[in-house]
C-alpha positions as CSV (number, residue, x, y, z in Angstrom):
1,M,243.3,83.4,257.6
2,T,242.2,85.8,260.3
3,P,245.1,87.5,262.2
4,F,245.7,86.5,265.8
5,F,244.6,88.8,268.5
6,M,247.8,90.0,270.1
7,S,248.4,91.9,273.4
8,E,251.6,93.7,274.6
9,Q,252.0,91.5,277.6
10,P,254.9,88.9,277.7
11,S,253.8,85.5,276.6
12,L,253.6,82.5,278.9
13,L,254.0,80.2,275.8
14,S,255.2,81.2,272.4
15,V,254.9,79.2,269.1
16,A,256.5,80.4,265.9
17,K,256.3,78.6,262.6
18,L,255.8,75.3,264.3
19,T,255.7,72.1,262.1
20,I,255.3,68.7,263.6
21,R,255.6,65.3,261.8
22,R,254.3,62.0,263.1
23,G,254.7,58.7,261.3
24,G,256.1,60.4,258.3
25,R,253.1,62.7,258.0
26,I,252.8,66.4,258.7
27,I,250.3,66.9,261.6
28,L,250.9,70.6,262.4
29,H,252.0,73.0,259.7
30,D,253.6,76.5,260.2
31,L,251.7,77.4,263.4
32,N,252.0,80.7,265.3
33,F,250.5,81.1,268.7
34,D,251.0,83.2,271.8
35,L,249.5,82.6,275.2
36,K,249.3,85.7,277.3
37,P,248.5,86.1,281.1
38,G,244.7,86.4,281.6
39,E,243.9,84.5,278.4
40,Y,241.9,81.3,278.6
41,W,241.7,79.5,275.2
42,T,239.3,76.9,273.8
43,I,240.8,75.0,270.8
44,T,238.1,73.6,268.5
45,G,237.9,72.0,265.1
46,P,237.0,68.8,263.3
47,M,238.2,65.3,264.3
48,G,241.8,64.7,263.2
49,S,242.6,68.4,262.7
50,G,245.6,68.3,265.0
51,K,244.1,69.7,268.2
52,S,245.5,67.1,270.6
53,T,248.9,67.0,268.9
54,F,249.0,70.8,269.4
55,L,248.4,70.5,273.2
56,Q,250.9,67.6,273.4
57,T,253.5,69.7,271.7
58,L,252.9,72.7,274.0
59,A,253.4,70.3,276.9
60,G,256.7,69.0,275.5
61,Q,255.5,65.5,274.6
62,F,256.6,66.0,271.0
63,H,259.9,67.4,269.9
64,A,259.5,70.9,268.5
65,P,262.1,72.2,266.1
66,T,264.6,74.6,267.7
67,G,263.2,78.1,268.1
68,S,259.6,77.1,267.3
69,L,258.4,76.7,270.9
70,E,259.2,78.5,274.1
71,R,257.7,77.8,277.5
72,R,258.3,80.3,280.3
73,V,256.2,78.8,283.1
74,P,255.4,75.3,284.4
75,V,252.9,73.4,282.2
76,E,250.8,70.3,282.9
77,F,248.8,68.3,280.4
78,V,245.7,66.1,280.9
79,S,245.1,63.8,277.9
80,F,242.1,61.8,276.7
81,K,244.3,58.7,276.8
82,E,247.1,58.6,279.3
83,E,250.1,56.2,279.1
84,S,253.0,56.9,281.4
85,S,255.8,55.3,283.3
86,R,253.6,55.5,286.4
87,F,250.7,53.6,284.9
88,S,250.4,51.9,281.5
89,Y,247.3,49.9,280.6
90,S,249.4,47.8,278.3
91,S,250.9,46.1,281.4
92,Y,247.5,44.5,282.2
93,F,244.8,42.5,280.6
94,Y,241.4,44.0,280.0
95,Q,239.4,41.6,282.2
96,Q,241.8,42.2,285.2
97,R,239.9,45.4,286.2
98,Y,236.9,43.3,287.1
99,Q,238.7,40.6,289.1
100,A,237.7,41.4,292.6
101,T,239.3,38.3,294.2
102,M,242.6,38.1,292.4
103,S,245.8,39.8,293.5
104,D,246.4,43.2,292.0
105,R,249.6,41.9,290.3
106,V,250.5,41.0,286.8
107,D,251.5,37.5,285.9
108,D,255.2,38.0,286.5
109,G,254.4,38.7,290.2
110,Y,256.6,41.8,290.4
111,T,254.6,44.7,289.0
112,A,251.9,45.8,291.4
113,I,248.9,47.7,290.2
114,P,248.9,51.1,291.8
115,S,246.1,52.3,293.9
116,L,244.5,55.7,293.2
117,R,246.6,57.1,296.1
118,D,249.8,55.7,294.4
119,F,248.8,57.2,291.1
120,L,248.1,60.6,292.5
121,Q,251.2,60.6,294.7
122,T,249.2,62.8,297.1
123,T,250.2,64.0,300.5
124,D,247.9,64.4,303.5
125,S,248.2,68.2,303.4
126,P,244.9,70.1,304.0
127,E,245.3,71.6,300.5
128,D,245.6,68.2,298.8
129,S,242.8,66.8,300.8
130,A,240.5,69.7,299.9
131,L,241.3,69.2,296.2
132,L,240.5,65.5,296.3
133,D,237.3,66.1,298.3
134,R,236.2,68.6,295.6
135,L,236.8,66.0,292.9
136,G,235.0,63.3,294.9
137,L,238.1,61.1,294.9
138,S,238.8,60.9,298.6
139,P,236.7,57.7,299.2
140,L,238.4,56.0,296.3
141,L,242.1,56.5,297.3
142,D,242.7,52.9,298.2
143,R,241.0,51.4,295.2
144,S,243.1,50.0,292.4
145,F,243.5,52.5,289.6
146,I,242.7,49.9,287.0
147,K,239.2,49.4,288.6
148,L,238.1,53.0,288.5
149,S,235.2,53.8,286.1
150,N,235.9,55.9,283.1
151,G,234.5,59.1,284.7
152,Q,236.5,58.5,287.9
153,T,239.6,58.0,285.9
154,R,239.1,61.3,284.2
155,K,238.7,63.0,287.5
156,A,241.9,61.4,288.8
157,R,243.9,62.6,285.8
158,I,242.7,66.2,286.3
159,G,243.4,65.9,290.0
160,K,246.9,64.6,289.5
161,A,247.8,67.5,287.2
162,L,246.4,70.1,289.6
163,L,248.3,68.6,292.5
164,K,251.5,69.8,290.8
165,H,250.3,73.4,290.9
166,P,251.0,74.3,287.3
167,A,250.9,77.9,286.0
168,V,249.3,76.6,282.7
169,L,247.0,73.6,282.5
170,L,246.3,72.0,279.1
171,L,243.2,69.9,279.0
172,D,242.3,67.6,276.1
173,N,238.5,67.1,276.1
174,P,238.3,67.5,279.9
175,F,234.5,66.8,280.0
176,V,234.6,63.5,278.1
177,G,233.2,60.7,280.3
178,L,231.8,62.9,283.0
179,D,228.1,63.0,284.1
180,A,226.1,66.2,283.8
181,T,226.4,67.1,287.4
182,F,230.2,66.8,287.7
183,R,230.6,68.4,284.2
184,N,228.8,71.5,285.4
185,D,230.7,71.5,288.7
186,L,234.0,71.1,286.9
187,T,233.2,73.9,284.5
188,N,232.4,76.2,287.5
189,W,235.5,75.1,289.4
190,L,237.9,75.6,286.5
191,G,236.3,79.1,286.1
192,D,237.1,79.7,289.8
193,L,240.7,78.5,289.3
194,T,241.2,81.1,286.5
195,K,240.4,83.8,289.1
196,H,243.3,82.5,291.2
197,G,245.9,82.7,288.6
198,L,245.6,79.3,286.7
199,T,245.8,79.7,282.9
200,L,243.8,77.2,280.9
201,V,244.0,76.0,277.3
202,L,241.5,73.2,276.5
203,V,240.3,71.3,273.5
204,N,236.5,71.1,273.3
205,D,233.6,71.0,270.9
206,A,232.6,74.3,269.3
207,S,229.1,73.9,270.6
208,D,230.3,73.8,274.2
209,I,232.8,76.6,274.8
210,P,233.0,77.3,278.6
211,A,231.9,80.7,279.9
212,F,235.4,81.3,281.4
213,S,237.1,81.1,278.0
214,T,238.3,84.4,276.7
215,H,239.7,83.2,273.3
216,V,238.9,80.6,270.7
217,A,241.2,79.0,268.1
218,V,239.9,76.9,265.2
219,M,242.1,74.2,263.8
220,E,241.7,72.4,260.4
221,N,244.1,70.2,258.6
222,G,246.9,71.0,261.0
223,T,246.7,74.7,260.7
224,L,245.0,77.5,262.7
225,N,242.3,78.9,260.5
226,W,241.1,81.4,263.0
227,A,242.1,82.7,266.5
228,G,240.9,85.6,268.5
229,P,238.7,86.8,271.4
230,K,235.6,84.7,272.0
231,E,233.2,87.6,271.4
232,R,234.5,87.8,267.8
233,Y,234.1,84.1,267.2
234,T,231.1,82.8,265.1
235,P,231.0,79.0,265.0
236,E,230.1,77.5,261.7
237,L,226.5,76.2,261.6
238,Y,226.6,72.4,261.6
239,V,224.3,70.9,259.0
240,K,223.2,67.2,259.3
241,S,225.1,65.1,256.9
242,T,223.1,63.8,253.9
243,A,226.1,63.2,251.6
244,A,226.1,59.4,251.7
245,A,223.6,56.7,252.8
246,P,225.0,54.3,255.4
247,P,226.4,51.2,253.7
248,V,224.5,47.9,253.9
249,L,226.8,45.3,255.4
250,Q,227.7,42.4,253.1
251,T,228.7,40.1,256.0
252,P,225.7,37.9,256.7
253,P,223.9,39.0,259.8
254,Q,224.0,36.6,262.8
255,H,221.0,34.5,263.3
256,I,218.6,35.6,266.1
257,D,217.4,32.5,267.9
258,F,216.6,34.0,271.3
259,L,213.6,35.8,272.8
260,E,215.6,37.5,275.6
261,A,219.0,38.9,275.0
262,F,219.6,39.5,278.7
263,R,217.9,38.8,282.0
264,L,219.2,39.9,285.4
265,Q,217.5,39.0,288.6
266,D,218.5,40.5,292.0
267,V,222.0,41.0,290.8
268,S,224.6,42.4,293.2
269,V,228.3,43.2,292.7
270,R,230.7,44.1,295.4
271,Y,234.4,44.5,296.0
272,G,235.0,43.8,299.6
273,D,232.8,46.2,301.5
274,T,232.2,48.4,298.4
275,V,228.8,47.7,296.8
276,I,228.7,48.5,293.1
277,L,225.3,47.0,292.1
278,D,222.6,46.1,294.6
279,G,219.6,43.9,293.9
280,L,219.3,44.9,290.2
281,D,216.6,43.5,287.9
282,W,216.4,44.0,284.2
283,V,215.1,42.2,281.1
284,V,216.2,43.1,277.6
285,K,214.1,41.3,274.9
286,A,215.3,40.5,271.4
287,G,215.2,43.6,269.1
288,E,214.8,46.1,271.9
289,R,216.9,49.2,271.9
290,W,217.8,50.7,275.3
291,A,219.6,53.7,276.5
292,L,221.5,53.2,279.8
293,F,222.0,56.3,281.9
294,G,223.6,57.0,285.3
295,P,226.1,59.2,287.1
296,N,229.8,58.4,287.2
297,G,230.4,55.4,289.6
298,A,226.8,54.1,289.4
299,G,228.1,50.8,287.9
300,K,227.1,51.2,284.2
301,S,230.4,49.7,282.8
302,V,230.3,46.9,285.5
303,L,226.7,46.1,284.4
304,L,227.8,45.8,280.8
305,S,230.8,43.6,281.8
306,L,228.3,41.1,283.4
307,L,226.4,40.9,280.1
308,Y,229.5,40.7,277.9
309,G,231.1,37.9,279.9
310,D,234.1,39.8,281.4
311,H,233.0,40.0,285.0
312,P,233.5,36.8,287.2
313,Q,230.6,37.8,289.5
314,A,228.2,37.0,286.7
315,Y,228.6,33.3,287.8
316,S,227.5,34.0,291.4
317,N,224.4,36.0,290.2
318,Y,221.4,35.2,288.1
319,V,222.6,36.5,284.7
320,S,221.0,35.0,281.7
321,V,222.4,35.8,278.2
322,F,220.6,34.7,275.0
323,G,218.3,32.6,277.2
324,H,221.1,30.7,279.0
325,R,222.1,31.4,282.5
326,R,225.8,32.0,282.9
327,G,227.6,29.2,284.6
328,K,224.7,26.7,284.2
329,S,224.4,26.1,280.5
330,G,228.0,25.2,279.6
331,E,228.3,28.2,277.3
332,S,231.8,29.8,277.4
333,I,232.7,33.4,277.4
334,W,233.5,33.2,273.7
335,D,230.0,31.8,272.9
336,V,228.7,35.1,274.4
337,K,231.2,37.4,272.9
338,R,230.9,36.1,269.3
339,R,227.3,37.4,269.1
340,I,228.0,40.8,270.5
341,G,229.6,43.9,269.0
342,F,231.2,45.9,271.8
343,V,232.9,49.2,272.4
344,S,233.8,51.1,275.6
345,P,236.2,53.8,276.8
346,E,238.0,51.1,278.9
347,L,238.5,48.8,276.0
348,H,240.0,51.7,274.0
349,L,242.8,52.1,276.6
350,Y,244.1,48.5,276.1
351,F,244.7,48.6,272.3
352,P,248.4,48.5,271.5
353,P,249.2,51.6,269.5
354,H,251.5,49.8,267.1
355,L,248.7,47.7,265.5
356,T,247.5,48.9,262.1
357,V,244.0,50.3,261.7
358,R,243.1,47.2,259.7
359,Q,244.3,44.9,262.5
360,V,242.4,46.8,265.1
361,A,239.1,46.8,263.1
362,L,239.4,43.1,262.2
363,S,240.2,42.1,265.8
364,G,236.5,42.4,266.5
365,L,236.0,39.1,264.6
366,T,238.0,37.3,267.3
367,D,236.7,39.3,270.2
368,T,240.4,39.8,271.3
369,L,243.1,42.4,270.6
370,T,244.4,40.3,267.6
371,P,242.9,39.9,264.2
372,P,242.0,36.5,262.6
373,N,244.2,34.7,260.2
374,R,241.5,34.7,257.5
375,V,238.8,37.2,256.6
376,M,235.8,36.7,254.4
377,P,235.8,38.8,251.2
378,E,232.4,40.2,252.3
379,T,234.0,41.5,255.5
380,E,237.0,43.0,253.7
381,L,234.4,44.9,251.5
382,D,232.5,46.0,254.6
383,L,235.7,47.4,256.1
384,T,236.5,49.3,253.0
385,N,233.0,50.7,252.7
386,L,232.8,51.7,256.4
387,L,236.1,53.5,256.3
388,A,234.9,55.3,253.2
389,Y,231.6,56.2,254.8
390,F,233.4,57.8,257.8
391,G,235.8,59.6,255.5
392,L,238.8,57.5,256.5
393,T,239.8,55.9,253.2
394,G,243.5,55.2,253.1
395,V,244.2,54.8,256.8
396,D,244.1,51.0,256.7
397,N,247.9,50.6,257.1
398,R,248.5,53.5,259.5
399,T,249.3,52.6,263.0
400,F,246.4,53.0,265.5
401,G,248.5,55.3,267.8
402,T,249.0,57.9,265.0
403,L,245.3,58.5,264.7
404,S,243.5,61.2,266.8
405,A,241.4,60.0,269.7
406,G,238.2,60.7,267.7
407,E,239.5,58.7,264.7
408,Q,240.5,55.8,267.0
409,R,237.0,55.7,268.5
410,V,235.5,55.6,265.0
411,I,237.7,52.6,264.2
412,L,236.5,50.9,267.3
413,L,232.9,51.5,266.3
414,I,233.7,49.9,262.9
415,R,235.3,47.0,264.8
416,A,232.0,46.5,266.7
417,F,230.0,46.5,263.5
418,L,232.1,44.3,261.2
419,K,230.9,40.9,262.3
420,N,227.2,42.1,261.8
421,P,226.4,40.8,265.4
422,A,222.9,40.2,266.8
423,V,223.6,42.6,269.8
424,L,225.5,45.9,270.1
425,L,226.8,47.0,273.5
426,L,227.9,50.6,273.0
427,D,229.4,52.2,276.1
428,E,229.8,55.9,275.5
429,P,230.7,55.2,271.9
430,F,230.9,58.8,270.7
431,Q,233.5,60.2,273.1
432,A,235.9,62.6,271.3
433,I,234.1,62.2,268.0
434,D,233.0,65.4,266.3
435,S,229.4,66.3,265.4
436,H,229.7,65.3,261.8
437,H,230.9,61.8,262.5
438,V,228.5,61.3,265.4
439,D,225.7,62.1,262.9
440,L,227.1,59.5,260.5
441,A,227.3,56.9,263.3
442,R,223.8,57.6,264.5
443,Q,222.4,57.1,261.0
444,L,224.3,53.8,260.6
445,I,223.1,52.5,263.9
446,D,219.5,53.4,263.0
447,R,219.9,51.4,259.8
448,F,220.6,48.2,261.9
449,S,216.9,47.6,262.4
450,D,217.2,43.9,263.4
451,K,219.7,44.3,266.3
452,T,219.3,44.5,270.0
453,I,221.1,47.6,271.3
454,L,222.3,48.9,274.7
455,F,223.6,52.4,274.4
456,V,225.4,54.1,277.3
457,T,225.8,57.9,277.3
458,H,225.7,61.0,279.6
459,N,224.2,63.0,276.7
460,R,220.7,62.3,275.5
461,N,221.3,64.3,272.3
462,E,223.7,61.6,271.2
463,L,221.1,58.9,271.1
464,P,220.1,57.4,267.7
465,E,216.5,58.0,266.9
466,S,215.7,54.3,267.1
467,I,216.6,54.1,270.8
468,N,213.2,54.1,272.5
469,R,213.7,52.6,276.0
470,L,215.5,54.0,279.0
471,Y,217.1,52.3,282.0
472,T,218.5,54.6,284.6
473,L,221.1,53.3,287.0
474,D,221.3,55.5,290.1
475,I,223.7,55.2,292.9
476,D,221.0,53.8,295.2
477,K,218.4,52.2,292.8
478,A,217.6,51.5,289.1
479,R,214.5,52.0,287.1
480,S,213.4,51.4,283.5
481,E,210.9,53.1,281.2
482,K,209.8,53.4,277.6
């Protein structure tokens, strides 16, 4: 293990022989770390290595043994998945975010959904207003927090932390879910903030260490394998995985009896005076494999919700699924869902952390958050083989909440694959997943040669090789191309 780079300045944070256990397992083991003024750290390492737990411990979210952690300045933490007393997704049902006409209250009639303004608890001071303008959040302040897009939610979490004026800001995958323009802008902005006294520690991929970072730490199996100045850091060269061929699903594939998976004609979606989609036309034929691009707030997730049956405005538009127009053919939402494998950042937020990995994976068979009572032996075998393929053998009975964000996303991918559906709707499926597991997932998706696929991403390098069509959803217009 390479010795830490140490300076003589007093530490803002000190960690000494830190060990953290979760769910009876050791997640962090015997860590030592000092954060000095003027240091800006990027923490990297493979999926499940303990990076997020490390930041959460620094922020005080996990109890550290006496004497193993000392914080001398105010610290704020922005997580990949936020659950708090101020807002918890578990208080709401998934489709509620698309209900434009219903009251923003849960069924008991007492708990109101906060607006973005409520969530941020912002003042009207010039300083707060300038911050929200810079994040592009000012026009959204009166929108229900639950109805924000994934990228808008990420910006809101970062803004909420900065409004508290911390001395140290801990960011867990801060660029996840952000389009390229805002990603670059945020990188430059965070760099500017470091020049004004903000100390940053962030978790990010080794291939994308921000220019403002001065130091790098590499985690693996709950330990720090290397830590030091960025100029001394040499990332390990990633080699495409060839260790195991993707498994062939034993669950029988669903019958393909349609010529068009989806057809949208002059589709518009609005919430009050806010137009999300305006006059959109798109046809996806059976077997086609599309990439869907667009900036944050362009309506990509809303578009998928129309196709997947979650959005009520599908019935007031011309939306045809599997050759049947929604609301005219007598098909129910469950008739649509049973033929589609689906994953999205928003869906991820609603899974109860107490469910086991097996329960979460098998819930895809019911298209709900609960597993079926009976499972075919072929599907049980597929689950075992898919977990093994992704290097997750033995996690079946662990609770979902004890997995890292990247591991959770892999489980949700497995959930989408298990019923061997005719169509896959994959909304930013690789968020928080490391390069090795992304490569495994891409190879598996390419093996599904008979499926119709819609793949949403901000990063073209993530696309499986078999994706050969592109639909771009801009704020003002949409276009398609091969």
